[in-house]
A tleap script that builds the chain and sets N, CA, C and O, in Angstrom:
source leaprc.protein.ff14SB
mol = sequence {
  NMET ASN CYS PRO VAL CYS SER SER ASP MET
  ARG ASN ARG SER LEU LEU SER HIE TYR SER
  LEU LYS PRO ASN ARG VAL CYS PRO ASP CYS
  ASN ALA LYS TYR THR SER ASP LEU LYS THR
  LYS LYS ARG GLN ILE PRO ILE VAL ILE LEU
  GLY LEU VAL ALA LEU GLY LEU THR PHE THR
  VAL SER LEU LYS GLY ILE GLY TRP LEU LEU
  PRO THR ILE ALA SER HIE ILE ALA LEU TRP
  VAL TYR THR GLY TYR ALA VAL SER LYS VAL
  THR ASN VAL LYS TYR THR CLYS
}
set mol.1.N position { 88.026 109.737 95.055 }
set mol.1.CA position { 86.861 109.074 96.032 }
set mol.1.C position { 86.195 109.317 97.132 }
set mol.1.O position { 86.568 109.946 98.122 }
set mol.2.N position { 84.732 108.558 96.833 }
set mol.2.CA position { 83.686 108.561 97.530 }
set mol.2.C position { 83.637 107.578 98.457 }
set mol.2.O position { 83.930 106.415 98.178 }
set mol.3.N position { 83.248 107.977 99.680 }
set mol.3.CA position { 82.479 106.345 100.131 }
set mol.3.C position { 81.010 105.703 99.374 }
set mol.3.O position { 80.056 106.380 98.992 }
set mol.4.N position { 81.124 104.509 99.308 }
set mol.4.CA position { 79.932 103.774 98.667 }
set mol.4.C position { 78.462 103.951 99.607 }
set mol.4.O position { 77.325 103.642 99.250 }
set mol.5.N position { 78.835 104.468 100.730 }
set mol.5.CA position { 77.434 104.221 101.598 }
set mol.5.C position { 76.666 105.914 101.913 }
set mol.5.O position { 75.480 106.239 101.953 }
set mol.6.N position { 77.906 106.714 102.093 }
set mol.6.CA position { 77.302 108.117 102.445 }
set mol.6.C position { 78.065 109.088 101.473 }
set mol.6.O position { 77.809 110.282 101.626 }
set mol.7.N position { 78.621 108.876 100.869 }
set mol.7.CA position { 78.939 109.907 99.566 }
set mol.7.C position { 80.048 110.581 99.982 }
set mol.7.O position { 80.573 111.319 99.148 }
set mol.8.N position { 80.584 110.501 101.183 }
set mol.8.CA position { 81.396 111.552 101.597 }
set mol.8.C position { 83.036 112.093 100.591 }
set mol.8.O position { 84.047 111.589 100.101 }
set mol.9.N position { 82.663 112.829 100.686 }
set mol.9.CA position { 84.161 113.096 99.812 }
set mol.9.C position { 85.842 112.608 100.288 }
set mol.9.O position { 86.548 113.572 100.585 }
set mol.10.N position { 86.502 111.263 100.379 }
set mol.10.CA position { 87.909 110.892 101.516 }
set mol.10.C position { 89.077 111.116 100.708 }
set mol.10.O position { 90.144 110.544 100.932 }
set mol.11.N position { 88.875 112.041 99.651 }
set mol.11.CA position { 90.112 112.181 98.669 }
set mol.11.C position { 91.499 113.294 99.689 }
set mol.11.O position { 92.718 113.223 99.534 }
set mol.12.N position { 91.029 113.862 100.290 }
set mol.12.CA position { 92.131 114.785 101.539 }
set mol.12.C position { 91.899 113.274 103.151 }
set mol.12.O position { 91.648 113.406 104.349 }
set mol.13.N position { 92.095 112.322 102.476 }
set mol.13.CA position { 92.177 111.751 104.210 }
set mol.13.C position { 93.770 110.716 103.853 }
set mol.13.O position { 94.394 110.678 102.793 }
set mol.14.N position { 93.993 110.167 104.818 }
set mol.14.CA position { 95.675 109.871 104.973 }
set mol.14.C position { 95.617 108.407 104.375 }
set mol.14.O position { 94.803 107.534 104.678 }
set mol.15.N position { 96.735 108.316 103.389 }
set mol.15.CA position { 96.271 106.997 102.505 }
set mol.15.C position { 97.199 105.866 103.666 }
set mol.15.O position { 97.335 104.657 103.482 }
set mol.16.N position { 97.596 106.439 104.520 }
set mol.16.CA position { 98.587 105.539 105.177 }
set mol.16.C position { 97.419 105.425 106.633 }
set mol.16.O position { 97.513 106.109 107.653 }
set mol.17.N position { 96.677 104.686 106.434 }
set mol.17.CA position { 95.957 104.682 107.937 }
set mol.17.C position { 96.540 103.106 108.652 }
set mol.17.O position { 97.343 102.342 108.117 }
set mol.18.N position { 95.737 102.892 110.244 }
set mol.18.CA position { 95.936 101.879 110.277 }
set mol.18.C position { 94.714 100.761 110.036 }
set mol.18.O position { 94.347 99.953 110.890 }
set mol.19.N position { 94.289 100.862 108.991 }
set mol.19.CA position { 93.289 99.435 108.274 }
set mol.19.C position { 94.427 98.757 106.877 }
set mol.19.O position { 94.307 97.588 106.510 }
set mol.20.N position { 95.371 99.618 106.311 }
set mol.20.CA position { 96.037 99.588 105.699 }
set mol.20.C position { 96.348 97.916 104.919 }
set mol.20.O position { 96.354 97.688 103.709 }
set mol.21.N position { 96.575 96.969 105.989 }
set mol.21.CA position { 96.727 95.864 105.990 }
set mol.21.C position { 95.379 94.860 105.873 }
set mol.21.O position { 95.512 93.649 105.697 }
set mol.22.N position { 94.125 95.483 105.988 }
set mol.22.CA position { 92.715 94.717 106.156 }
set mol.22.C position { 92.275 95.255 104.738 }
set mol.22.O position { 92.494 96.250 104.048 }
set mol.23.N position { 91.220 93.570 104.620 }
set mol.23.CA position { 90.773 93.468 103.271 }
set mol.23.C position { 89.487 94.759 103.124 }
set mol.23.O position { 88.819 95.010 102.121 }
set mol.24.N position { 89.431 95.397 104.405 }
set mol.24.CA position { 88.571 96.656 103.829 }
set mol.24.C position { 89.219 98.048 104.769 }
set mol.24.O position { 89.994 98.012 105.725 }
set mol.25.N position { 88.779 98.872 104.305 }
set mol.25.CA position { 89.006 100.373 104.754 }
set mol.25.C position { 87.489 100.501 105.486 }
set mol.25.O position { 86.499 99.785 105.334 }
set mol.26.N position { 87.727 101.920 106.508 }
set mol.26.CA position { 86.759 102.222 107.182 }
set mol.26.C position { 86.344 104.318 107.045 }
set mol.26.O position { 86.969 105.291 107.467 }
set mol.27.N position { 85.103 104.198 106.303 }
set mol.27.CA position { 84.482 105.782 106.108 }
set mol.27.C position { 85.107 106.745 107.316 }
set mol.27.O position { 84.510 106.516 108.368 }
set mol.28.N position { 85.984 107.602 107.436 }
set mol.28.CA position { 85.813 108.083 108.498 }
set mol.28.C position { 84.926 109.283 109.174 }
set mol.28.O position { 85.347 109.959 110.113 }
set mol.29.N position { 83.373 109.492 108.444 }
set mol.29.CA position { 82.842 109.602 108.687 }
set mol.29.C position { 80.994 109.009 108.892 }
set mol.29.O position { 80.188 109.813 109.359 }
set mol.30.N position { 80.757 108.282 108.687 }
set mol.30.CA position { 79.773 107.096 108.763 }
set mol.30.C position { 80.612 105.972 109.408 }
set mol.30.O position { 79.945 105.546 110.350 }
set mol.31.N position { 81.575 105.421 109.333 }
set mol.31.CA position { 82.592 104.432 109.515 }
set mol.31.C position { 81.884 103.248 108.925 }
set mol.31.O position { 81.790 102.230 109.611 }
set mol.32.N position { 81.288 103.293 107.508 }
set mol.32.CA position { 81.199 102.383 107.182 }
set mol.32.C position { 82.293 101.512 106.489 }
set mol.32.O position { 83.200 102.191 106.008 }
set mol.33.N position { 82.404 100.278 106.343 }
set mol.33.CA position { 83.597 99.647 105.980 }
set mol.33.C position { 82.978 99.483 104.348 }
set mol.33.O position { 81.812 99.520 103.957 }
set mol.34.N position { 84.106 99.310 103.677 }
set mol.34.CA position { 84.317 99.294 101.901 }
set mol.34.C position { 85.748 98.536 101.452 }
set mol.34.O position { 86.618 98.201 102.256 }
set mol.35.N position { 85.798 98.370 100.239 }
set mol.35.CA position { 86.525 98.223 99.725 }
set mol.35.C position { 86.747 97.892 98.274 }
set mol.35.O position { 85.651 98.019 97.727 }
set mol.36.N position { 87.548 97.570 97.501 }
set mol.36.CA position { 87.446 98.064 96.260 }
set mol.36.C position { 86.873 96.753 95.425 }
set mol.36.O position { 86.784 95.563 95.726 }
set mol.37.N position { 86.535 97.490 94.272 }
set mol.37.CA position { 85.675 95.771 93.175 }
set mol.37.C position { 86.826 95.217 93.085 }
set mol.37.O position { 87.989 95.571 93.280 }
set mol.38.N position { 86.018 93.794 92.580 }
set mol.38.CA position { 86.699 93.041 91.633 }
set mol.38.C position { 87.603 93.057 90.561 }
set mol.38.O position { 88.645 92.436 90.350 }
set mol.39.N position { 86.643 94.353 89.591 }
set mol.39.CA position { 87.389 94.905 88.308 }
set mol.39.C position { 88.958 95.687 88.428 }
set mol.39.O position { 89.898 95.602 87.637 }
set mol.40.N position { 88.827 96.744 90.168 }
set mol.40.CA position { 89.838 97.039 90.346 }
set mol.40.C position { 90.693 96.518 90.986 }
set mol.40.O position { 91.769 97.097 91.135 }
set mol.41.N position { 90.427 95.132 91.609 }
set mol.41.CA position { 91.937 94.190 92.093 }
set mol.41.C position { 92.110 93.056 90.696 }
set mol.41.O position { 93.283 92.720 90.529 }
set mol.42.N position { 91.605 92.745 90.192 }
set mol.42.CA position { 91.935 92.286 88.524 }
set mol.42.C position { 93.093 93.324 87.928 }
set mol.42.O position { 93.988 92.873 87.214 }
set mol.43.N position { 93.040 94.441 88.190 }
set mol.43.CA position { 94.032 95.207 87.501 }
set mol.43.C position { 94.819 95.730 88.202 }
set mol.43.O position { 95.138 96.917 88.143 }
set mol.44.N position { 95.364 94.665 89.190 }
set mol.44.CA position { 96.691 94.901 89.863 }
set mol.44.C position { 97.666 93.888 89.727 }
set mol.44.O position { 98.846 93.962 90.068 }
set mol.45.N position { 96.688 92.303 88.852 }
set mol.45.CA position { 97.815 91.455 88.011 }
set mol.45.C position { 98.720 92.034 86.781 }
set mol.45.O position { 99.927 91.868 86.609 }
set mol.46.N position { 98.019 92.585 86.173 }
set mol.46.CA position { 99.173 93.377 85.020 }
set mol.46.C position { 99.937 94.608 85.646 }
set mol.46.O position { 100.882 95.093 85.024 }
set mol.47.N position { 99.564 95.100 86.811 }
set mol.47.CA position { 100.826 95.975 87.429 }
set mol.47.C position { 101.764 94.837 88.153 }
set mol.47.O position { 102.995 94.866 88.134 }
set mol.48.N position { 101.267 94.209 88.553 }
set mol.48.CA position { 102.842 93.176 88.825 }
set mol.48.C position { 103.994 92.514 87.974 }
set mol.48.O position { 105.221 92.416 87.978 }
set mol.49.N position { 102.933 92.133 87.268 }
set mol.49.CA position { 103.579 91.462 85.796 }
set mol.49.C position { 104.775 92.781 85.162 }
set mol.49.O position { 105.942 92.679 84.782 }
set mol.50.N position { 103.988 93.792 85.256 }
set mol.50.CA position { 104.389 94.795 84.324 }
set mol.50.C position { 106.408 95.619 85.436 }
set mol.50.O position { 107.529 95.828 84.970 }
set mol.51.N position { 105.878 95.782 86.800 }
set mol.51.CA position { 106.498 95.799 87.371 }
set mol.51.C position { 107.872 94.435 87.994 }
set mol.51.O position { 108.788 94.617 88.796 }
set mol.52.N position { 107.603 93.527 87.457 }
set mol.52.CA position { 108.488 92.358 87.536 }
set mol.52.C position { 109.556 92.678 85.960 }
set mol.52.O position { 110.766 92.870 86.078 }
set mol.53.N position { 109.027 92.682 84.917 }
set mol.53.CA position { 109.591 92.917 83.504 }
set mol.53.C position { 110.425 94.002 83.391 }
set mol.53.O position { 111.503 94.039 82.796 }
set mol.54.N position { 109.588 95.339 84.303 }
set mol.54.CA position { 110.614 96.561 84.146 }
set mol.54.C position { 111.879 95.628 85.103 }
set mol.54.O position { 112.731 94.929 84.553 }
set mol.55.N position { 111.761 95.808 86.601 }
set mol.55.CA position { 112.747 95.331 87.054 }
set mol.55.C position { 113.872 93.924 86.719 }
set mol.55.O position { 115.033 94.073 86.338 }
set mol.56.N position { 113.541 93.265 86.841 }
set mol.56.CA position { 114.265 92.148 85.341 }
set mol.56.C position { 115.068 93.104 84.522 }
set mol.56.O position { 116.159 93.588 84.824 }
set mol.57.N position { 114.491 93.269 83.634 }
set mol.57.CA position { 115.103 94.958 82.682 }
set mol.57.C position { 115.942 95.993 83.467 }
set mol.57.O position { 116.572 96.900 82.923 }
set mol.58.N position { 115.914 95.870 84.199 }
set mol.58.CA position { 116.685 97.779 84.804 }
set mol.58.C position { 117.771 96.508 85.245 }
set mol.58.O position { 118.883 96.555 84.719 }
set mol.59.N position { 117.496 95.454 86.130 }
set mol.59.CA position { 118.800 94.517 86.289 }
set mol.59.C position { 119.887 93.955 85.302 }
set mol.59.O position { 121.039 93.563 85.488 }
set mol.60.N position { 118.958 94.079 83.988 }
set mol.60.CA position { 119.688 93.441 82.794 }
set mol.60.C position { 120.584 94.555 82.509 }
set mol.60.O position { 121.799 94.359 82.484 }
set mol.61.N position { 120.100 95.679 82.296 }
set mol.61.CA position { 120.685 96.861 81.818 }
set mol.61.C position { 122.421 96.814 82.835 }
set mol.61.O position { 123.570 96.896 82.399 }
set mol.62.N position { 121.880 96.639 84.361 }
set mol.62.CA position { 123.457 97.081 84.355 }
set mol.62.C position { 124.266 95.971 84.664 }
set mol.62.O position { 125.342 96.158 85.231 }
set mol.63.N position { 123.740 94.403 84.248 }
set mol.63.CA position { 124.530 93.294 83.743 }
set mol.63.C position { 125.686 93.009 82.373 }
set mol.63.O position { 126.759 92.495 82.057 }
set mol.64.N position { 124.649 93.697 81.952 }
set mol.64.CA position { 124.420 93.170 80.532 }
set mol.64.C position { 124.997 94.362 79.264 }
set mol.64.O position { 125.651 94.098 78.255 }
set mol.65.N position { 124.571 95.509 79.663 }
set mol.65.CA position { 124.756 97.199 79.399 }
set mol.65.C position { 124.020 97.660 78.577 }
set mol.65.O position { 122.963 97.069 78.358 }
set mol.66.N position { 124.314 98.745 77.930 }
set mol.66.CA position { 123.682 100.235 77.923 }
set mol.66.C position { 122.806 99.047 76.409 }
set mol.66.O position { 122.158 99.892 75.792 }
set mol.67.N position { 122.657 98.194 75.961 }
set mol.67.CA position { 122.030 97.681 74.760 }
set mol.67.C position { 120.615 97.102 74.855 }
set mol.67.O position { 119.821 96.729 73.990 }
set mol.68.N position { 120.554 97.158 76.408 }
set mol.68.CA position { 119.283 96.930 77.098 }
set mol.68.C position { 118.061 97.695 77.747 }
set mol.68.O position { 117.041 97.297 78.310 }
set mol.69.N position { 118.835 99.639 77.286 }
set mol.69.CA position { 118.112 100.683 77.919 }
set mol.69.C position { 116.789 100.995 77.408 }
set mol.69.O position { 115.982 101.458 78.214 }
set mol.70.N position { 116.358 100.779 75.947 }
set mol.70.CA position { 115.375 101.047 75.435 }
set mol.70.C position { 114.297 100.400 75.527 }
set mol.70.O position { 113.205 100.921 75.299 }
set mol.71.N position { 114.503 98.755 75.993 }
set mol.71.CA position { 113.624 98.402 76.434 }
set mol.71.C position { 113.149 98.321 77.667 }
set mol.71.O position { 112.055 97.882 78.021 }
set mol.72.N position { 114.217 98.865 78.468 }
set mol.72.CA position { 114.069 99.251 80.001 }
set mol.72.C position { 113.133 100.405 80.011 }
set mol.72.O position { 112.108 99.997 80.556 }
set mol.73.N position { 113.024 101.371 79.747 }
set mol.73.CA position { 112.561 102.440 79.580 }
set mol.73.C position { 111.015 102.341 79.173 }
set mol.73.O position { 110.036 102.754 79.795 }
set mol.74.N position { 111.084 101.664 77.931 }
set mol.74.CA position { 110.001 101.498 77.313 }
set mol.74.C position { 108.484 100.344 78.789 }
set mol.74.O position { 107.325 100.341 79.205 }
set mol.75.N position { 110.095 99.500 78.896 }
set mol.75.CA position { 108.587 98.809 80.110 }
set mol.75.C position { 107.996 99.404 81.279 }
set mol.75.O position { 106.954 99.102 81.859 }
set mol.76.N position { 109.434 100.929 81.696 }
set mol.76.CA position { 108.775 101.354 82.714 }
set mol.76.C position { 107.993 102.472 82.741 }
set mol.76.O position { 107.426 103.017 83.687 }
set mol.77.N position { 108.062 102.911 80.852 }
set mol.77.CA position { 107.119 103.704 80.785 }
set mol.77.C position { 105.496 102.955 80.585 }
set mol.77.O position { 104.471 103.514 80.974 }
set mol.78.N position { 105.514 101.912 80.062 }
set mol.78.CA position { 104.165 100.731 80.077 }
set mol.78.C position { 103.858 100.503 81.486 }
set mol.78.O position { 102.794 99.935 81.734 }
set mol.79.N position { 104.442 100.773 82.225 }
set mol.79.CA position { 104.247 100.449 83.888 }
set mol.79.C position { 103.845 101.703 84.326 }
set mol.79.O position { 103.412 101.479 85.456 }
set mol.80.N position { 103.743 102.775 84.125 }
set mol.80.CA position { 103.841 104.440 84.788 }
set mol.80.C position { 102.758 104.367 84.205 }
set mol.80.O position { 101.854 104.669 84.984 }
set mol.81.N position { 102.257 104.015 82.822 }
set mol.81.CA position { 100.918 104.420 81.903 }
set mol.81.C position { 99.745 103.835 82.956 }
set mol.81.O position { 98.995 104.486 83.684 }
set mol.82.N position { 99.865 102.145 82.756 }
set mol.82.CA position { 98.605 101.054 82.725 }
set mol.82.C position { 98.248 101.593 84.554 }
set mol.82.O position { 97.086 101.833 84.882 }
set mol.83.N position { 99.582 101.731 85.725 }
set mol.83.CA position { 99.375 102.380 86.579 }
set mol.83.C position { 98.435 103.336 86.756 }
set mol.83.O position { 97.321 103.194 87.260 }
set mol.84.N position { 99.059 104.570 86.208 }
set mol.84.CA position { 97.895 106.116 86.445 }
set mol.84.C position { 96.713 105.434 85.891 }
set mol.84.O position { 95.751 105.771 86.582 }
set mol.85.N position { 96.304 104.525 84.840 }
set mol.85.CA position { 94.977 104.428 84.193 }
set mol.85.C position { 94.407 103.245 85.171 }
set mol.85.O position { 93.208 103.353 85.425 }
set mol.86.N position { 95.083 102.140 85.753 }
set mol.86.CA position { 94.342 101.646 87.358 }
set mol.86.C position { 93.499 102.330 87.980 }
set mol.86.O position { 92.275 102.357 88.108 }
set mol.87.N position { 94.844 103.173 88.538 }
set mol.87.CA position { 94.207 104.213 89.576 }
set mol.87.C position { 92.959 104.863 89.600 }
set mol.87.O position { 92.106 104.888 90.488 }
set mol.88.N position { 92.995 105.644 87.936 }
set mol.88.CA position { 92.149 106.078 87.718 }
set mol.88.C position { 90.796 105.379 87.435 }
set mol.88.O position { 90.064 106.070 86.727 }
set mol.89.N position { 90.283 104.196 87.802 }
set mol.89.CA position { 88.970 103.345 87.398 }
set mol.89.C position { 89.035 102.940 88.644 }
set mol.89.O position { 88.523 101.820 88.640 }
set mol.90.N position { 89.512 103.320 90.159 }
set mol.90.CA position { 89.614 102.434 91.196 }
set mol.90.C position { 88.122 103.065 91.686 }
set mol.90.O position { 87.731 104.228 91.786 }
set mol.91.N position { 87.329 101.490 92.001 }
set mol.91.CA position { 85.720 101.846 92.248 }
set mol.91.C position { 85.708 101.069 93.882 }
set mol.91.O position { 86.178 99.997 94.264 }
set mol.92.N position { 84.868 102.262 94.668 }
set mol.92.CA position { 84.930 101.218 95.788 }
set mol.92.C position { 83.332 100.823 96.096 }
set mol.92.O position { 82.317 101.429 95.752 }
set mol.93.N position { 83.540 99.024 97.222 }
set mol.93.CA position { 81.895 99.052 97.330 }
set mol.93.C position { 81.666 99.210 98.661 }
set mol.93.O position { 82.483 99.850 99.323 }
set mol.94.N position { 80.732 98.755 99.155 }
set mol.94.CA position { 80.473 97.885 100.399 }
set mol.94.C position { 81.000 96.706 100.546 }
set mol.94.O position { 80.794 95.753 99.794 }
set mol.95.N position { 81.788 96.709 101.631 }
set mol.95.CA position { 82.520 95.688 102.324 }
set mol.95.C position { 81.158 94.569 103.040 }
set mol.95.O position { 80.292 94.828 103.875 }
set mol.96.N position { 81.433 93.418 102.356 }
set mol.96.CA position { 80.067 92.402 103.031 }
set mol.96.C position { 81.394 90.819 102.841 }
set mol.96.O position { 82.258 90.383 102.081 }
set mol.97.N position { 80.723 90.534 104.099 }
set mol.97.CA position { 82.226 89.034 104.253 }
set mol.97.C position { 81.422 88.082 103.369 }
set mol.97.O position { 81.863 86.964 103.104 }
savepdb mol mol.pdb
quit
């Protein structure tokens, strides 16, 4: 992950910063504000949907029995594969109000 302003490498920075609930982050080197691009934000929608489906199927296995195990495993695999894909495509852009 690189800063879109100064191109500094921010991979070793803390992910749990005090900016985590704000719509932007701050580069620790140049103090420029940045955020993820629109395509990255849109890729979060399928993650939420897949997560809810996986959660629902997990509860279904506990309530209805082992017959629902294969769809549950498949939904979890799909969730984690898509999450890995979405994380690999994250792009940062300069933050503007």
